[in-house]
Each structure stands twice: as structure tokens, then as C-alpha cells.
C-alpha positions in Angstrom: 64.9 -44.5 -68.5 62.4 -43.9 -71.3 62.8 -40.7 -73.2 60.7 -38.0 -71.6 60.8 -36.0 -74.9 59.4 -38.9 -76.9 56.8 -39.8 -74.3 55.6 -36.2 -74.0 55.3 -35.8 -77.8 53.1 -38.9 -78.1 51.1 -38.6 -74.9 49.6 -36.1 -72.5 51.4 -34.6 -69.5 49.2 -36.5 -67.0 48.9 -40.1 -68.3 52.6 -41.1 -68.0 52.5 -40.2 -64.3 49.6 -42.7 -63.8 51.9 -45.5 -65.1 55.1 -44.2 -63.4 57.2 -46.1 -60.9 56.0 -44.0 -58.1 52.3 -44.7 -58.9 53.0 -48.4 -59.2 54.8 -48.6 -55.9 52.0 -46.6 -54.2 49.3 -49.0 -55.5 51.3 -52.1 -54.6 51.8 -50.9 -51.0 48.1 -50.0 -50.9 47.3 -53.6 -51.8 49.5 -54.9 -49.0 48.1 -52.6 -46.4 44.5 -53.3 -47.4 45.2 -57.1 -47.5 46.5 -56.9 -43.9 43.4 -55.0 -42.8 41.0 -57.4 -44.5 42.8 -60.4 -43.0 42.8 -58.8 -39.5 39.0 -58.2 -39.8 38.6 -61.9 -40.6 40.8 -63.0 -37.7 43.6 -64.4 -39.8 46.3 -62.1 -38.6 46.4 -59.9 -35.4 45.0 -56.4 -35.5 48.4 -55.1 -34.2 50.2 -56.7 -37.1 47.7 -55.1 -39.6 48.3 -51.7 -38.1 52.0 -52.1 -38.2 51.9 -53.2 -41.9 49.6 -50.2 -42.7 52.0 -47.8 -40.9 55.0 -49.2 -42.7 53.2 -49.1 -46.1 52.4 -45.4 -45.6 56.0 -44.5 -44.7 58.0 -46.8 -46.9 59.8 -44.9 -49.7 61.6 -47.4 -51.9 64.2 -46.1 -54.4 62.6 -46.8 -57.8 65.9 -47.4 -59.5 67.1 -49.9 -56.9 63.7 -51.6 -56.8 63.7 -51.9 -60.6 67.0 -53.6 -60.6 65.9 -56.0 -57.9 62.6 -56.7 -59.7 64.4 -57.4 -62.9 66.6 -59.9 -61.2 63.7 -61.6 -59.3 61.3 -61.5 -62.3 58.6 -59.7 -60.3 58.2 -56.5 -58.3 56.5 -58.4 -55.4 59.6 -60.1 -54.2 61.9 -57.1 -53.5 59.0 -54.9 -52.5 57.5 -57.3 -50.0 61.0 -57.9 -48.6 61.5 -54.1 -48.1 58.0 -53.8 -46.6 58.7 -56.8 -44.2 61.9 -55.1 -43.1 60.1 -51.8 -42.4 57.4 -53.6 -40.5 60.0 -55.5 -38.4 61.4 -52.1 -37.3 58.0 -51.2 -36.0 57.0 -54.6 -34.6 59.2 -57.6 -35.2 56.5 -60.2 -34.8 54.2 -58.5 -37.4 56.7 -58.9 -40.2 55.7 -62.5 -40.7 52.2 -61.5 -41.6 53.1 -59.3 -44.6 51.7 -60.6 -47.9 50.1 -63.5 -46.1 48.2 -65.8 -48.4 48.9 -63.7 -51.5 51.2 -64.3 -54.4 53.3 -62.0 -56.7 50.7 -61.9 -59.4 48.0 -60.8 -57.0 50.1 -57.7 -56.1 51.1 -57.0 -59.7 47.7 -57.5 -61.3 45.8 -55.5 -58.6 48.3 -52.6 -58.7 48.0 -52.6 -62.5 44.2 -52.5 -62.2 44.4 -49.5 -59.9 46.6 -47.8 -62.5 44.1 -48.7 -65.2 41.3 -47.3 -63.1 43.1 -43.9 -62.9 43.8 -44.1 -66.6 40.2 -44.7 -67.5 39.1 -41.8 -65.3 41.5 -39.5 -67.1 40.4 -40.7 -70.5 36.7 -40.3 -69.6 37.3 -36.7 -68.5 39.0 -35.6 -71.7 36.8 -37.6 -74.0 33.9 -35.7 -72.4 35.8 -32.4 -73.1 36.3 -33.5 -76.8 32.6 -34.5 -77.1 31.5 -31.1 -75.7 33.6 -29.3 -78.3 32.2 -31.4 -81.1 28.6 -30.9 -79.9 29.1 -27.2 -80.0 30.6 -27.3 -83.5 27.7 -29.5 -84.7 25.1 -27.1 -83.4 26.9 -24.0 -84.7 27.5 -25.4 -88.2 24.4 -27.4 -88.9 23.7 -25.0 -91.9 27.4 -24.5 -92.9 27.3 -26.0 -96.4 30.4 -27.7 -97.6 31.5 -30.3 -100.1 31.3 -34.0 -99.2 34.1 -36.1 -100.7 33.9 -39.8 -101.5 37.0 -41.8 -102.7 38.9 -38.5 -102.2 36.8 -36.8 -104.9 33.9 -34.3 -104.9 30.6 -35.9 -104.2 27.5 -34.0 -103.0 26.8 -31.0 -100.7 26.8 -31.7 -97.0 27.2 -29.5 -93.9 30.1 -29.2 -91.6 27.7 -29.9 -88.7 26.9 -33.3 -90.2 30.6 -34.1 -90.3 31.3 -33.0 -86.7 28.1 -34.8 -85.6 29.5 -38.0 -87.1 32.7 -37.4 -85.2 30.7 -36.8 -82.0 28.8 -40.1 -82.3 32.2 -41.9 -82.7 33.5 -40.3 -79.5 30.3 -41.0 -77.6 30.4 -44.6 -78.7 34.0 -44.9 -77.8 33.3 -43.5 -74.4 30.4 -45.9 -73.8 32.6 -48.9 -74.9 35.4 -47.8 -72.6 32.9 -47.6 -69.7 31.5 -51.1 -70.4 34.9 -52.8 -70.8 36.3 -51.0 -67.8 33.5 -52.4 -65.6 34.7 -55.9 -66.4 38.4 -55.2 -66.3 38.7 -53.2 -63.0 38.4 -56.2 -60.7 40.5 -57.3 -57.8 42.9 -60.2 -58.6 43.4 -62.3 -55.5 43.9 -66.0 -55.8 47.0 -66.9 -53.8 49.7 -69.3 -55.0 47.5 -71.3 -57.5 44.2 -69.5 -57.6 42.4 -71.2 -54.7 43.4 -69.0 -51.7 44.3 -72.3 -50.0 46.4 -70.5 -47.4 43.3 -68.7 -46.0 41.3 -71.9 -45.5 37.5 -71.2 -45.5 38.0 -67.4 -45.1 39.4 -66.8 -48.6 36.2 -65.4 -50.1 35.5 -63.2 -47.1 39.0 -61.7 -47.3 38.7 -61.2 -51.0 35.4 -59.3 -50.5 36.8 -57.1 -47.8 40.0 -56.4 -49.8 38.1 -55.5 -52.9 35.9 -53.1 -50.9 38.9 -51.4 -49.3 40.5 -50.9 -52.7 37.2 -49.8 -54.3 37.3 -52.6 -56.9 34.7 -55.0 -58.0 35.2 -58.7 -57.4 35.1 -61.3 -60.2 33.3 -64.7 -59.6 36.8 -66.2 -59.2 40.4 -65.3 -59.6 41.3 -64.3 -63.2 45.1 -64.8 -63.1 45.2 -66.7 -66.4 41.8 -65.6 -67.8 42.7 -62.3 -69.4 39.6 -61.6 -71.5 38.6 -58.5 -69.5 42.0 -57.0 -69.9 42.0 -57.8 -73.6 38.5 -56.3 -73.9 39.6 -53.1 -72.4 42.6 -53.0 -74.7 40.3 -53.5 -77.7 38.1 -50.6 -76.5 41.2 -48.4 -76.4 42.3 -49.6 -79.9 38.9 -48.9 -81.4 38.8 -45.5 -79.7 42.3 -44.6 -81.1 41.0 -45.6 -84.5 38.0 -43.4 -84.1 40.2 -40.5 -83.1 42.5 -41.3 -86.1 39.5 -41.0 -88.5 38.7 -37.6 -87.1 42.4 -36.5 -87.4 42.6 -37.8 -90.9 39.6 -35.8 -92.0 40.8 -32.7 -90.1 44.3 -32.9 -91.6 42.9 -33.1 -95.1 40.6 -30.2 -94.6 43.5 -28.1 -93.3 45.6 -28.5 -96.4 46.2 -25.0 -98.0 44.7 -26.2 -101.3 41.4 -26.8 -99.4 41.8 -24.5 -96.4 38.3 -25.2 -94.9 39.5 -25.5 -91.3 42.6 -24.7 -89.3 43.9 -26.0 -86.0 44.8 -23.4 -83.4 48.2 -21.8 -83.8 50.4 -19.7 -81.6 54.0 -19.1 -80.5 55.9 -22.3 -80.9 52.9 -24.4 -82.1 52.9 -26.1 -85.4 55.8 -24.2 -87.0 58.7 -25.4 -89.1 62.4 -25.2 -88.4 63.0 -23.9 -91.9 59.7 -22.6 -93.4 58.3 -19.6 -91.6 54.9 -19.8 -93.3 54.0 -23.3 -92.0 51.0 -23.9 -89.8 51.1 -27.7 -89.2 48.1 -29.6 -87.8 49.8 -30.8 -84.6 46.7 -32.3 -83.0 46.0 -34.4 -86.0 49.6 -35.5 -86.1 49.5 -36.8 -82.5 46.2 -38.6 -83.1 47.3 -40.2 -86.3 50.5 -41.4 -84.7 48.4 -43.0 -82.0 46.1 -44.7 -84.5 49.2 -46.1 -86.2 50.7 -47.5 -83.0 47.7 -48.9 -81.2 46.7 -51.8 -83.5 50.0 -53.5 -82.7 49.7 -52.9 -79.0 46.2 -54.4 -79.0 47.5 -57.4 -81.0 50.1 -57.9 -78.3 47.4 -58.0 -75.6 45.3 -60.4 -77.6 48.3 -62.7 -78.1 49.0 -62.6 -74.4 45.6 -64.1 -73.6 46.9 -67.6 -74.3 48.4 -68.3 -70.8 49.6 -71.5 -69.5 47.8 -73.4 -66.7 47.6 -71.5 -63.4 50.5 -69.0 -64.0 51.6 -67.7 -67.4 55.3 -67.5 -68.5 55.8 -64.4 -70.6 52.2 -63.6 -71.6 51.2 -62.1 -68.4 54.4 -60.2 -68.1 53.9 -58.6 -71.5 50.7 -56.9 -70.5 51.6 -54.0 -68.2 54.1 -52.1 -70.4 51.8 -52.6 -73.4 48.8 -51.3 -71.6 50.7 -48.3 -70.4 51.8 -47.5 -73.9 48.2 -48.0 -75.1 46.7 -45.7 -72.5 49.4 -43.1 -73.1 48.9 -43.0 -76.9 45.1 -42.9 -76.7 45.0 -40.2 -74.1 47.6 -38.2 -76.1 45.3 -38.4 -79.1 42.3 -37.4 -77.0 43.9 -34.3 -75.5 45.4 -33.2 -78.8 42.1 -33.3 -80.6 40.2 -31.7 -77.7 42.6 -28.8 -77.8 42.2 -28.6 -81.6 38.4 -28.7 -81.5 38.2 -26.2 -78.6 39.8 -23.5 -80.8 39.2 -24.8 -84.4 39.0 -22.1 -87.1 36.2 -22.9 -89.6 36.4 -21.0 -92.9 32.8 -21.0 -94.2 33.8 -18.9 -97.2 36.4 -21.4 -98.2 33.8 -24.2 -97.9 31.4 -22.3 -100.1 34.2 -21.5 -102.6 35.3 -25.1 -102.9 31.7 -26.1 -103.5 30.9 -23.5 -106.0 34.1 -23.7 -108.1 32.9 -27.1 -109.3 30.3 -25.3 -111.5 27.3 -27.1 -110.1 28.6 -30.6 -110.9 28.0 -31.8 -107.3 24.3 -31.3 -107.9 24.2 -33.4 -111.1 22.6 -36.2 -109.1 19.7 -33.9 -108.2 19.2 -32.9 -111.8 19.2 -36.5 -112.9 16.6 -37.5 -110.2 14.4 -34.6 -111.3 14.4 -35.8 -114.9 14.1 -39.5 -114.1 10.3 -39.7 -113.5 9.6 -38.9 -117.2 12.7 -40.2 -118.9 13.5 -43.2 -116.8 16.6 -43.3 -114.6 19.0 -44.6 -117.2 18.2 -42.1 -119.9 18.2 -39.3 -117.4 21.6 -40.4 -116.1 23.1 -40.5 -119.7 21.7 -37.0 -120.5 23.1 -35.4 -117.3 26.4 -37.2 -117.7 26.8 -35.8 -121.2 25.8 -32.3 -119.9 28.4 -32.7 -117.1 31.1 -33.5 -119.6 30.3 -30.3 -121.5 30.4 -28.3 -118.3 33.9 -29.6 -117.6 35.1 -29.1 -121.1 33.7 -25.6 -121.6 34.2 -24.5 -117.9 30.5 -23.6 -117.7 28.1 -24.0 -114.9 25.9 -27.1 -115.2 22.9 -25.0 -114.2 23.4 -22.7 -117.2 23.7 -25.6 -119.6 20.6 -27.2 -118.1 18.7 -23.9 -118.5 19.7 -23.6 -122.2 18.9 -27.2 -123.0 15.6 -27.4 -124.9 14.8 -31.0 -123.9 15.3 -30.1 -120.2 13.3 -26.9 -120.5 10.4 -29.0 -121.8 10.3 -30.9 -118.6 11.6 -28.6 -115.9 10.8 -24.9 -115.4 13.6 -22.4 -114.9 12.5 -21.9 -111.3 12.8 -25.7 -110.7 16.2 -25.8 -112.3 17.5 -22.9 -110.2 16.2 -24.5 -107.1 17.9 -27.8 -108.0 21.3 -25.9 -108.0 20.8 -24.4 -104.5 23.1 -26.6 -102.5 21.6 -25.5 -99.2 18.3 -27.2 -100.1 19.9 -30.6 -100.8 21.1 -31.7 -97.4 18.5 -34.4 -96.9 18.2 -35.6 -93.3 21.2 -33.7 -92.1 19.4 -31.8 -89.4 17.8 -35.0 -88.1 21.1 -36.7 -88.0 22.7 -33.8 -86.1 19.8 -33.8 -83.7 20.3 -37.5 -83.1 24.0 -37.0 -82.3 23.3 -34.1 -80.0 20.6 -36.1 -78.2 22.9 -39.0 -77.6 25.5 -36.5 -76.2 22.9 -34.9 -73.9 21.7 -38.2 -72.6 25.2 -39.0 -71.4 25.8 -35.6 -70.0 22.4 -35.4 -68.4 
């Protein structure tokens, strides 16, 4: 049995249950009961047989451990499960047992049960991505004027606002949610093709049965069986992989900002959360840790599903069988990252004073670009760049504010008044289109919510 400790540390409490043995068996039996009902409606099997199959499917409680051993021996869940279902049906009505799984094949059961699990997994992800997006939207609005240091190539760059940063995170989550919805529409389809993808056992009623079966299960119906055409499954996997990468980017930024040397934000803490077994002072960013672990794992999982697309003829050997456990791991990791970051953002501590301190302790150097641009119209860009670069080196060497050096420089004073120079070094007035970008992100969020 997989380690519950490891699974819970890397995922949520809910997602593993969606891919549990119990859930898989429930969905597989739902497929069999719905198939019987659809076939009875089309006159392929007797109504009494369909009712008996439905009754047996509702009451059958296979032992997951025993079923797992039998499935491993048979190479598919369908063989031992259909056998047990047939025996249960025979106890209700002997003649009905021969109508169990009629016209279907093992992959129909396995793929459709998997799709039903994926549907539940997508719904859970959508719920918690919406929660994360709401938290980021609130942070973006609240901190649109919270000035902080932007960093490029891990070094100080220009002033920005924390609201711009969280708005960028928000757009990533909204895009990830949209991509998940688009790909899930294609992937959440009934698989029903029979032995070789032609539904030959059902004669001219195959399409009618498929339509009724899909409707009963609440699934869409592809133009034809997709048993060896796995592009939709791969597309959903890619959407999850991209989403995990998006969440990883957020977590990377967050973890860097939580470092004590920077200290601009902090994840929520509490009894037993984020501590150390040896260092009492530690406040570790656990949400970021979970999301970064997921971002590390998911590219390999997505690669496995892309590799599994190359399937032989009308039934794959190995490729198809590699998908279900890989998809389960992918959903579990991505949802774990989503929940971890949602919890972090819901109660994130934002230290505005630390943001201002980190900006101001650089003695105005992050506004050197603005000074250069103010001098450029008269001096030309290159000469202005060289002049401000030299002044910046002095500021570093002498530990003086670049503004003060600019005010005392006669050549600059001849071109820029003291009032203009002081305004140049007001970081809150050098945020460009920040408010417009935040508004755009919030508008995109409201469109989805509304």
C-alpha cells in the first residue's frame, strides 16, 4: 500500500480519495449498471436483466486487496470485477448474469472509470484554484500602492508594487484554470468501443447505446472511440503540468520573499506548522515547499503521458496501462500545490515596512534609470547613461544617496531643478502602468467569477 504519510505531505486530504480503490470500483460498477440500462432501453438485453445488474452493482462490495491481486494476475481490473458482478447478478437472477458487460471490453470499463475519476479531480481543482484566485485578487487590490523592490536576475531592479506582483500571480492562476476547463472538456468523454473499437457486438445499435450510456454517466461523447487516440488525455496532463509550473513560480517568489534577509512576507504559522525539529526559531514556508515539490515532480509525469500516446493498433501494450497511476500522481501533486498556496495566501503576512526599507537602503540606486531618462533629452541617451553610471559608482563607494549626489552635481543642476530631482527619487511615482495592469488582472478574475 502506498505510504499515507508521503501521500499526505505531497497532496491534499481530498484528492487521494478520488483516486482510491473504493472510488475506482464505484465508478467501474456505475459503468456496468449504466451500460445495462442503456442496452435495455435499446432492446439489446431484457429490462429484468438490466434491473438485476443495477441492483447487484449497487450492493456488491468487493474486497479491494483481493481484487487488486486478481487484477494484477489478469492484467486488468475488468476481468475479476466483471466475474464478481456476474456472480452477484446470478444470485439475483441466474439468466441475467449472461448480459453483464455485454458488448463492452476491458478498456471501456477502465478508461470510463478513469474519466469519472478525472472529472471529480477536475472539479476539486477548480474549486480550490478559485479559492486561490480570490485570495490573490484581494491581495492585489489591497496592495496596489504598496511599493517594493522589483528584482531581475536576482538583483535589485526598479520600484514596483506588491499588488503588481500578486496580480501577475493571479493572471497565471486564471489562465491555468481556463486551460484546465478547456482541456477537461475534450478529455472527459465516454470510452466505449467494444473489442476492437467498432461496437460490432451491438450491430446497428452501437451508437444509440453509446449516446444513452454517455448521458447516464454525465459524460460527453467523442465522434468515435478513442481507445488508442490519447491526445485529449495528454492535453489534460499538459494543462496540469503547466498549472503546476505556474504554482511553482508563485512559490519560488514567495519563498524568496520570506527569507529573513528580505522578510517582506511570511506564510501563516501556528502550533506545529513550519517549525524545525532542532531550531526553535524557524518559520519555514511550508506552502511554498509543497508547491515547489509539485513543480519538480510534474514535468516527468507529463512526459510519461506524452510518451504513452504512441499506442499500437487497436489496443496498446504498456502505454495505456501507464496512464492511470501517472494521472493520479499528477492530480494529487497539483492539487496539493493549489491547496497549500491557497492556505498561504489566505493568511499571508505582508510587511510593508520591510518592503520600504529594502527599497530605501539602496540609496536611490533603483531610480538611476529615471534620472538617466530625465537627462537624456538634452545630453543624449548614451552620455546621460555614462554620467548617471559614474554617479551611481560614487554612491556605492561613498555610501551616499544618489539623490544627494545628483543635487550637488553642477552639471545636473544646470538641467534639472531640485524639485524635479527630488520627484525623480520618489519611488511611489515611478510605477508606470501598474494600476492599469492590476485593473486588467482583477477584471479577468471578475469575468470568470461573474
